C-alpha positions in Angstrom: 7.6 8.4 -34.3 4.1 8.0 -33.1 2.4 4.7 -32.4 -0.6 4.4 -34.7 -1.8 0.8 -34.0 -1.0 -2.1 -31.8 -0.6 -5.6 -33.1 -3.7 -7.7 -32.4 -3.6 -9.3 -29.0 -5.8 -12.2 -28.4 -7.1 -13.4 -25.1 -4.9 -16.5 -25.3 -1.8 -14.2 -25.6 -2.9 -12.3 -22.5 -3.6 -15.6 -20.6 -0.1 -17.0 -21.6 1.5 -13.8 -20.5 -0.2 -14.0 -17.1 0.7 -17.6 -16.7 4.4 -16.8 -17.3 4.2 -14.1 -14.7 2.6 -16.2 -12.0 5.9 -17.8 -11.0 7.4 -14.4 -10.2 4.4 -12.5 -8.6 2.2 -13.1 -5.7 -1.6 -13.1 -5.9 -2.1 -9.5 -5.0 0.5 -8.3 -7.5 -1.1 -10.5 -10.2 -4.4 -8.9 -9.5 -3.0 -5.4 -9.7 -1.2 -6.2 -12.9 -4.4 -7.6 -14.5 -6.3 -4.4 -13.5 -3.6 -2.2 -15.0 -3.7 -4.3 -18.3 -7.5 -4.0 -18.4 -7.2 -0.2 -18.0 -4.5 -0.1 -20.6 -6.6 -2.0 -23.1 -9.6 0.3 -22.4 -7.3 3.4 -23.0 -6.0 1.9 -26.3 -9.5 1.1 -27.5 -10.8 4.6 -26.7 -8.0 6.0 -28.9 -8.5 3.4 -31.7 -5.1 1.8 -31.2 -6.8 -1.6 -31.0 -10.0 -2.7 -32.8 -11.6 -4.2 -29.7 -10.9 -4.3 -26.0 -10.3 -8.0 -25.3 -10.5 -7.5 -21.5 -13.7 -5.4 -21.5 -15.9 -8.1 -20.1 -13.2 -9.8 -18.1 -13.5 -9.7 -14.3 -10.5 -10.2 -12.0 -11.4 -11.3 -8.6 -9.1 -9.8 -5.9 -7.4 -12.3 -3.8 -8.5 -12.8 -0.2 -6.2 -11.1 2.2 -3.8 -13.3 4.1 -3.6 -12.3 7.7 -0.5 -13.5 9.5 -1.0 -13.5 13.3 2.1 -12.3 15.0 1.9 -13.4 18.5 4.5 -12.6 21.2 5.5 -15.2 23.7 4.6 -14.6 27.4 8.3 -14.0 28.1 8.5 -11.4 25.3 5.3 -9.6 26.6 6.7 -9.6 30.2 10.0 -8.2 29.0 8.3 -5.6 26.9 6.1 -4.4 29.8 8.8 -4.5 32.3 11.1 -2.4 30.2 8.4 0.3 29.5 8.3 3.5 31.4 6.0 3.3 34.5 3.4 5.7 33.1 2.6 3.5 30.0 3.2 0.1 31.6 -0.4 -0.7 32.4 -1.9 0.5 29.0 0.9 -1.3 27.1 0.2 -4.5 29.1 -3.5 -4.3 28.2 -2.6 -3.9 24.5 0.0 -6.7 24.6 -2.2 -9.2 26.6 -5.5 -8.5 24.8 -4.5 -7.6 21.3 -6.6 -4.5 21.3 -5.6 -1.4 19.4 -4.2 1.7 21.2 -7.4 3.7 20.4 -9.5 0.9 21.9 -7.3 1.0 25.0 -7.6 4.7 25.1 -11.5 4.4 25.2 -11.5 1.5 27.7 -13.8 2.4 30.6 -13.7 1.3 34.2 -17.0 -0.6 33.7 -15.4 -2.5 30.8 -13.0 -4.3 33.1 -14.7 -7.0 35.1 -12.3 -8.4 37.7 -15.0 -10.5 39.3 -15.6 -12.6 36.1 -12.2 -12.1 34.6 -13.1 -10.3 31.3 -12.2 -7.1 29.5 -15.0 -5.8 27.2 -13.9 -3.9 24.1 -17.0 -1.9 23.3 -17.8 -0.1 20.2 -19.8 3.0 21.3 -21.6 5.5 19.2 -19.2 8.2 18.3 -16.3 6.0 19.7 -16.5 3.0 17.4 -13.8 0.3 17.2 -12.1 0.0 13.9 -14.3 -3.0 13.0 -17.4 -1.5 14.7 -17.7 -4.7 16.6 -17.7 -5.3 20.4 -16.1 -8.3 22.0 -14.5 -9.5 25.2 -11.3 -11.1 26.1 -10.2 -12.9 29.3 -7.9 -11.2 31.7 -4.6 -12.9 31.9 -3.3 -13.5 35.5 -0.2 -11.3 34.9 -2.4 -8.6 33.4 -4.8 -8.8 36.4 -1.9 -8.0 38.7 -0.8 -5.0 36.7 -4.4 -3.6 36.3 -5.1 -3.9 40.0 -2.2 -1.7 40.8 -2.9 0.8 38.0 -4.0 4.3 39.0 -7.7 4.6 38.0 -10.8 6.5 38.8 -13.9 5.0 40.1 -15.8 5.8 36.9 -15.0 7.1 33.4 -11.9 6.0 31.5 -9.8 3.2 32.8 -6.5 4.9 31.8 -6.4 8.6 32.2 -3.9 11.4 31.4 -2.2 13.2 34.2 -4.1 16.2 35.6 -4.0 19.3 33.5 -5.5 22.8 33.6 -8.4 21.6 31.4 -8.9 18.4 33.4 -7.6 19.1 36.9 -8.9 15.7 38.2 -7.1 13.9 35.5 -10.3 12.3 34.1 -9.4 12.7 30.4 -8.3 9.7 28.3 -4.7 9.0 27.5 -3.1 10.4 24.4 -2.4 7.5 22.0 0.1 9.4 20.0 2.2 10.0 23.2 1.7 6.4 24.2 3.0 5.2 20.8 5.9 7.7 20.8 6.9 6.7 24.4 6.8 3.0 23.5 8.9 3.6 20.4 11.6 5.5 22.3 
């Protein structure tokens, strides 16, 4: 049995349906459902299942994303850093104390850490852009300063470097974020 026509649906019917769903769905789900319904009505109209597409000119504004900041307490950060393997302790501390991403930590350069004025610069460089393509700076927490002062680092180049290898015998290449994340998760 093939469907030949749909019963006429008016915009009020659609609005009533959406209002009944609002109690069960979040804003994002409501938007996705409305977009699906709009596509469905367009599909039906193209195949002459409905005389007119009641949602053709209707625009559904996507909801603004809600960002929930998840912040660790200083005790949780200290416990996290203390329990990490020695080789990732300093990069992990930078990530935990500054909120930078692992890729931003990977590209952190010696000149980006200003011990004298107490700032860490997160710089978006050409070819090595940050996710947002913005640069910013964050203050160095006293506990982080202590960790960073004892971290093995070169006089120039990347602040955190991988161990020496055949390709980089001086160990001047940046750390591998995949290994950093995997070690942290173990």
